C-alpha positions as CSV (number, residue, x, y, z in Angstrom):
1,M,97.2,184.5,54.8
2,R,100.4,182.5,54.4
3,L,102.0,183.8,57.6
4,A,99.0,182.9,59.7
5,E,99.0,179.4,58.2
6,A,102.7,178.9,58.8
7,L,102.5,180.1,62.4
8,H,99.5,177.8,63.0
9,Q,101.8,174.9,62.1
10,F,103.9,175.9,65.1
11,G,100.8,176.2,67.4
12,V,100.4,179.9,67.2
13,T,97.0,181.4,66.5
14,V,97.0,184.8,64.9
15,P,93.9,186.9,65.9
16,E,91.7,188.0,63.0
17,E,92.4,191.7,63.8
18,S,96.1,191.0,63.4
19,K,95.6,189.3,60.0
20,E,93.5,192.3,58.9
21,E,96.2,194.7,60.0
22,M,98.8,192.9,58.0
23,L,96.7,192.9,54.9
24,S,95.3,196.4,55.1
25,K,98.1,198.5,56.5
26,E,101.1,199.6,54.6
27,R,103.3,199.0,57.7
28,G,101.6,196.1,59.6
29,V,103.3,194.2,62.4
30,I,102.4,191.0,64.3
31,F,104.2,190.5,67.7
32,I,104.5,187.1,69.1
33,G,105.9,186.5,72.6
34,H,107.4,189.1,75.0
35,K,110.7,190.9,75.0
36,P,113.4,189.7,75.1
37,N,112.0,186.5,73.5
38,R,109.7,188.2,71.0
39,A,109.4,187.7,67.3
40,D,108.2,190.6,65.2
41,F,106.7,189.8,61.8
42,L,106.6,192.9,59.4
43,N,104.9,193.3,56.1
44,F,107.5,195.9,55.1
45,L,111.3,196.5,54.9
46,D,112.9,199.9,55.3
47,G,115.6,200.7,52.8
48,V,114.7,197.9,50.4
49,E,111.8,197.3,48.0
50,Y,110.1,193.9,48.3
51,G,110.7,192.9,44.7
52,S,114.4,193.6,45.0
53,A,114.7,191.7,48.3
54,S,112.6,188.8,46.9
55,S,114.8,188.4,43.8
56,T,118.0,188.3,45.8
57,K,116.8,186.1,48.7
58,L,119.0,183.3,49.8
59,P,117.8,179.8,50.8
60,G,118.8,178.3,54.1
61,F,117.6,176.5,57.2
62,L,116.3,177.7,60.6
63,A,115.7,175.1,63.3
64,G,115.9,172.5,60.6
65,Q,113.2,174.1,58.4
66,P,113.9,175.5,54.9
67,V,113.5,179.3,54.9
68,F,114.7,182.2,52.8
69,F,116.9,185.1,54.1
70,I,117.4,188.5,52.7
71,S,120.8,189.0,51.0
72,L,123.6,190.5,53.0
73,K,123.4,193.7,50.8
74,D,119.7,194.1,51.6
75,Y,120.3,193.3,55.3
76,V,122.8,196.1,55.5
77,A,120.5,198.5,53.6
78,T,117.6,197.8,56.1
79,K,120.0,198.3,59.0
80,K,121.2,201.7,57.6
81,A,117.6,202.8,56.8
82,S,116.2,202.1,60.3
83,G,118.3,204.8,61.9
84,R,118.1,203.0,65.3
85,P,121.3,203.0,67.5
86,K,120.9,199.2,67.9
87,D,121.1,198.8,64.1
88,A,124.2,201.0,63.9
89,G,125.8,198.8,66.5
90,D,124.8,195.7,64.6
91,L,126.5,197.2,61.5
92,A,129.6,198.0,63.5
93,M,129.8,194.4,64.8
94,L,129.2,193.1,61.2
95,K,132.1,195.2,60.0
96,V,134.4,193.5,62.5
97,V,133.8,190.1,61.0
98,R,133.2,191.3,57.4
99,P,135.5,194.3,56.8
100,D,134.4,194.3,53.1
101,I,130.9,195.4,54.1
102,E,130.3,199.1,53.6
103,S,128.6,200.5,56.7
C-alpha cells in the first residue's frame, strides 16, 4: 500500500488492520496523532469522483516535499458536499479572499 510506505518514510507505522480497512472499505480512514494535531487519511472524497480529482490535481510542495493537491474547484465541491458547519465556514472564509469562488 503506497500510503503505508510513504508514512513509513516519516517514521509512522500503519497497523495491518488499518491497511486492510483502507483497501477493503469503500470509506476507509487512517487517523494519525490526536486532535488538534491529527492527520486524517481518507480513501474517498465526498462531492468529487477520484478520476476527476486525479485528472485536475495540481503539483506543489508541502514541507519541502513534492505533493499533489486537489484543484480549487474540487476542493470547493468537497467542502459543499460534506455538509459540516466547519466546511461552510471554510467556504465563507475562502469567499473573502477569492470572491470569484461560488459557494
